[in-house]
Every structure is written in structure tokens, then in C-alpha cells.
C-alpha angles and dihedrals in degrees: 000000000000114000115235119223123221094264091053091051089053092046090053091048090051094048091049090050094051121347090187090077117113119243089252090054092051092044092055092049094050097040101250135116114251099256097056089041089053092050090050091050091046090052094046089054095045093050094046102250087120106046097180143320119249142174114245107224123205103241094206092056090054091048100258099132101153118079114184133182110208128194115198126193120195125211119242093269091046092056089061086062101048090133091055092050092048091051093054093046090054089059096061112088090200088068109086098172136010127185133184107228136200111226138047094336131046105214140026113203131185115207136182127197138165093259138330092282089058090047088050090055091048088048096051102032099041121006099043090046094061113114117258097018108143101170137007126194120191126195118189114215110226098194139355118244099175131001122170139155090197116110118215098254 
């Protein structure tokens, strides 16, 4: 793993805060001139520290008001087909995140939908139809206390 110097750490924090900044703006904020700052950003991108730059969309403004955390447990036969389950989950745009877990459940999934009725359709028409699913536990988020994509660098 490549070590990050203090400037690179500052650059990453700045990009996580606002990726629309120009190189000159970032350079000023981290205490570099634009050319060395650009070289560091370029290296961070080439080496995969910066995977991509995206816009963070307010889900409520685009009509995705239901936010549901879903735990899925597979039966013994289903566990043999984890890759198949994972491939299907990746196809569903409603699924924002999916993690394989150690413990009493196999997957933790974060889902958004227009409303609870839309989530119910997703649940019955897609999620519960996947092969090997033994149990699904859905927890609806009432409000958001903290949501960030910024890593503590």
C-alpha cells in the first residue's frame, strides 16, 4: 500500500467535501501551488485512491422517500450460491448497498423506494423470489441523523 503524505490526505479530504473545486482552489486550501497539487491528484486517481467523482443526489427530491435496511438469511442450499444471490442483487437499482455478514444473517442490504408500497412490491416481486432466501427482516428508517460518504482520512 502506498503511504499518503499530509498534503495528499488534505487533498482527499477536500475532494470528499467538494469534488467540484478546481485544482487551484484545492491547492490554496491545502497549501500547495496548483502544479504539484494537480500531480498529486493525478497520482491519487491513477493509483485508485480516488475511484470516481460523483454527484450526491437528495433522494427525497427525486421521490425516494422510503429508506429500508434489510437483513437476509439464506438457507443451507442458498449459501452454496452466494455468488448467484450477489449477482441478482447487483441488478436491482433499488439496492444502494449490499454487504456479506458474519453472524446470524448473511446479507445487509440498504434499499430506497418511492414509498412503503413501492418497497412492498420490491420485497414480494424481487427480493423474496431470489433462490435460497430463508428469512428477510426489514427495518424502515424513520429519519436520518448522519449520512456521509466522506471517509475519516
